[in-house]
N, C-alpha and C positions, 0 to 999 in steps of 0.2 A: 481502548481501541479493539475492534474485532473485525474479522473478515465478513463482509456482507455477501460477496459473490466472487466466483471465479468463472469467467466465460471467455472462450476464444483467446486465451493468454492475456486476459485483462482482469486484474484483481481490484476490487473495490474494498477499501478499508474505511470503517466508520469511527469517527472520533466523537467524544461527547459534546463538543461545542466548536465554534469557528476558531477560537484561539488555539485549542489543542490541535485541530486540523492543520492550521498553518504551521504551527511549531513542529509537528511530526513530519509534515511534508518537507519543510526546509531542512530538517536535520537527519531524517531517516529514510527518505525515499530511495536514495541510491544504495544505501546499505541493505534495505529490504530486497531490492531488485537483485543485488549481487548475491545475497544469501539464497534466494529462490533459484537463481541460475546454478549455483553450486550444488544445491540439493537435487534438482531434477533436470538440469540442463536446458531449461526453457527461459527465454526472455519474456518477462511480463511487463505490461504497461500497468502502472499503479495509479489509482485514482483515490484521493482522499475526499470524504464528504463529512459534513457535520450532522449529527443526529438531531 
């Protein structure tokens, strides 16, 4: 998984395939949002896409 872009408080994360995308989104979306808020104080919308 890698960050594809960050624009206007929207972060796009790229997974290698659809299975990984779904798995990461279901299990880690809220954790990633929470960590980003703790690091820089912003709320991000997270979007996962498959490569």
